[in-house]
N, C-alpha and C positions, 0 to 999 in steps of 0.2 A: 604615545610619547609621554615621558614623565615631565609634568609641568611644575616640578618643585625645584627650587634653587636653594642649596644648602649654604648657610652663612654661619660658620662655627658649628655649634650644635643645634642651631635653629633651622627650621624649614619654613621658608616664606613662599607663598603661592605667587603666581605671576601677577596677581592683582596687588600684591604686597600688603601683608598684614600690617596693622598699626604696630608701632613700637611702643610698648608700655614702659613708662618712666616712673620710677619711685624716687621722689625727692626727699632727702633727709637733711634737715636744717633746723637749728635751734633759734633762728632769727628770720624775720620776714623782710630783711633788707633787700635781698635780691630775688628770692625764689618766687614771689608773686609775679614779677615781671616775666621771669623765665617760664613759669607755669602757664601764664596767659598766652605767651608766644607759642609754646609747644602745642597747646590745645587748639590754637588757630590753624595749625598745620595739619594737612590730611594724613601725614605720615606718623604723627605722634599722638599719644594719649597719656596724660598724667593720671596714674591710677591711685596715687596716695601721696600725702605730704606729711611726713613724720618729723618729730622733733629730734629724735636720737636713735641710733642703733641700740637695740636691746633685745631681751629674750622673746618678748611678745612679737616684735616685728620679725625676728628670726623664725619663729614658728609659723607665721602667716605667709611667708614667701611661697610655700608649696602650693597655695591656692591661687596665686596670682598668675595671670596668663602670660605665656611666652609669645614673642620675644620680650624679655624684661631687662631693663638697664637700671642700675642704681646710680643716682646722682647725689654724691655726698659732699655737703659743704663742711669743710673742716675749719671751724672758727676757734675752737679751744679744745683742750684736753686731747691732743693728737695721740697720746699713748693709749687712751681709752678707745678712740676710734680704730686705731691700728689693731688692737686686740680683737675687736669685733669683726674687722675685715678678715682677719685670719680665720676666725670661726666660720664666717660666711663662706669663704673660699674652700674651707675644708669640707663643709656640708654640700655646697653648691659650686663645684670647681669651674663650671662653665658660665657662671653668672657674671656678666660684665659690671665692673664698678669703676666709675669715673669720679675722681676727687677734685674738688675746687677748694683751694686753700688760700687763706689770707696771710699765712705765714710765708716766709721765704722758703718754700718747700724744697729748694735745692739742698737744704741742710739734711733733710731726711728722705731724699729721693730714693736711695737704695733700699731703705727700710720699707717704704711704700711698695716698691717693686717686688721685694721679697715677700711681702704680705699678700701679694696677688692683685694689686690694683692694675687696671688695664690702661688707664690714661690719667694724667694729672694736668690741671689747668690753673691759671691764676683766677682768683675769685671774681675779678672784674671782667672776665671774658664775656663777650656779648652773647645774647640768646641765639643769634644767628650762627655764631661760631660753635656754640655748644651743640646745636642741632647737627651741624656738620660732623663734629667729633663723635657724637653718638653713633651716627651711621658709619663713620670710619672704624669705630671700635667694633661694631658688629661685623664689619668686613675683615676684622683681624688686624687692623693697622694701629700703629702707635703714633700719636700726635705730639710733637715736641716744639713748643714756641721758641722762636729764634732768640728772644730775650733770655729765656731760661738756658738755652744751649750756650750762649755767650757767657752767662754767669757761671755755669757749671765748668766751662773750660778755664775760666779765671781761677776758680777755687782749686781745681785740680792742678793748676800750675803753681799754686802757692803752698798747698798742703799735701802731705803724703797720704796714702790710702788709709793708714791706721789713724792719722789725725782727723781725716774726714769722718771715719766711723765714730770717733770720739765726739766730734762736733754734732753729729746726728743725735747721739744719745743725750748730749747736753740739751739740745733743743726739745727732746722728749722728756725732759725733767728727771732723768735718771740720777740717782745719787752715786757717789764714788763707789760704794759697795755694790750697787746694781750694775754699774759699768764694768767693774772688775769681773763680775760673774759673767756678764754678757760677752766681754772681750777675752775672757779666759786669761786674765793677767792679775797681778797682785795690786793691792791698793796703792802701793808705792809706784807701780807701773802706770796706773791711771794718773797719779799726781804728776809724774814725769811728763806724760803726754800733755796734760793741761798746761804745765809750765811752758812747754815749747809752743803751744798754740797761743798762749797769752803773749809770749815774747814776739811772735810773728805779727800779731795784731796790735801790739803795743797797748794792751789792756791789762787789768789786774783781777778781773772776776768773770764769772760765767755770763752774767747779764750783759756786761759790756762786750764780751766776745760775740754773743748772738746778735746784738745790735750792730756791731761793726760788720759782721758777715752780711746782714740784711741790706746794709748800705753799699755793699760792693756792686760795681757795675761791670 
């Protein structure tokens, strides 16, 4: 009898191999607590703690043991992280990536999903919940916090789909020219969308728009 259980592209024996976790974070604010918690659990092993996604890390992934999960703390430069996530998923399409963000990630939820992220959590998620989500991710499940679901519903009730796309790009620090190229519209079209967004939020600039969105409940 075959004693192997397939989870995604991974094969785990009945004894259950340890889940190897690679933490990527440019701050020690949370990850030391999470690292210590995961290493105390029989099910997990933190194999590395890196400051940032980069080419060196990209090249080293092939030698790390499976099953492997990347836990990425997105604290700044989301556009940089998303670019590297796309590169990782292109090279390693079955590599699970879980993002923990201190941003109101509802603004670029679709961008992260399209980049190939498997799960997205608030950065203050407890170590116990993170452990549960790692296992859910390997089982092929998507975890959506209720607070995020409620906020997403609120935003989709206020803004159109194209306005939400524009808000995501604002959050990712795209210029008007970059947004025009990404959205396949003219500069004037981008400016028109921004005006409608500002009117709905009763603000006058990008920074105020992002701040207002983050304050939505």
